N, C-alpha and C positions, 0 to 999 in steps of 0.2 A: 528920213532915210539916212542911216549912218553906215559907214563901212563895218564897224564892229557888229551891227545887227545883221548885215549881209553875210559877214564871215560866220556868224553863229548859225545862220540858215544853211550855209554850205557844210558846216560841221554836222548839223542834224541830218542833212541829205546823205552824207557819208555813213554816219552811224546807222541810219535806216538800212542802207545797202549791206553793211556788215551784219547787222542783226538778221536780215532776210536770208543772206547766204548761210549764216550759221544755222538758222532754223532748218533750211532746206538740206544742209549737209547732215544734220542730225536725223531728219526724217529719212533720208536716203540710207543712212547707216542702219537705222532701225529696220528699214525694209529689207536690206541685205541680210541682216542678222536673223530676221524672222522667216526668211525664205526657207521652206522645208522641202526635203526630197519628196518627189511624187512619182507615181508610176509612169508619168509622161516622159521619164528619162531626162533629156536635155533641158526640159523646162526649168528645172532647179538652177542649173548653171546659167542659162540665159537670163533669168530673173535676177540672179545675183550679180551678173556682169552689168546688166542695165542699171541696177542700183549703184554699183561702184562707179560707173561712168557718170551718173547723175551727181554723185558725191564729188567726183573729181571736177566736174564742170562748176559746181558751186564753190569749191575750194579756189578755183581760178577767179571766180567773181569776187570772192573775199579778198584774195591777194590784190586784185585791181583796186578795190575800195581802200585797202590799207595803203596802197601806193598813193592814191588821191589824198589820204589823210597826211602822208608825209609831205606831199606837195603843198597842201594847204598850211601845214605847220610852218613852212618857210616864209609865209606871207604875214607881215605885221599889219593888221587892220588899222592900227593907230597912226602909222606913218603917213605923213603928208606927201603927195605926189604932185609934181608939176609937169611931168611927161607921162605918156601912156606906157605903163610897164606893169608887171605883176603886182597886185595890191592896189591898183588904181581903180577909182570909180570914174568912169568916163561918160560924160553927157555929150551925145552927138546929135546931128540932125536926123539920124536914123534910129535913135533910141539910146537907152542907157546900158552900160556894160560894166560889170565888175570883173576885172581881169584876175582870175584865180584858178578855179577848176571848172570843168564842164558840168554844171548842175542845172542848167536850163533857166526857166523863168522863176524869179524870186519876187515876192512882194512883202514889204515890211509894213504892217498895219494897213492903213488905207492909202499908202504912198504909191508912187508910180511903179510900173513893172521895171525890173532890172534883170538883164540876162547875165548869168554867171557863165563866163567862157574861159577856157584855158588860154594860156599865152600862145599856144600852138594853133589855136583856132584861126581860120582865115581872116576874120574881121580883126582880131587882136594883132595878127601879123601886119595887116595893112595899116593899122593905127599906131603901131609901135614907134615910140620916140616922139610922137607929135605932141604939141602943146595947144592950149586953148587958142582958138582963132585960126589954126591951121586946118587945111583940108587935104583929102586924098581921094582918089578915084577907087571905088570898090564896087565890083559887079556892074561896071558901066555907069555908076552914079557917083556924083560928087558928094562926099560925106564930110561935113564940117565938124570939127571938135569944138563944142561950145564951152565945156569946162572939164577940168581934170582935178579930182580930189585925191 
């Protein structure tokens, strides 16, 4: 398990979100464009507005994913870390965390689970600045930092 491999999984996670949003936006646009006037009167306008709202929702999802892409680009997976900060791979008594973006559970090969969390996540905030061997209380439990890479 290496930070570059975890970083690549985060990039894949973001790209999948961007692709899904783009596809959904295109489908909504096609739906809006293909809506034809009917004898039902307002049905045409309602369908068109629903498609436009769906397109706008997906545009917001795409913008959020692009923001994640910017945040991830600020992190160098090759840099060594001795304290918990963005870009650190942290081994704790509670699990392993890659401080980067909120991408959830990641697994590289047959390695252990690593949770990709943003620096603003409560667990990352609690661990911020700690070194291997230090501990903090999080959610009423003592969490020991075993290693920081």
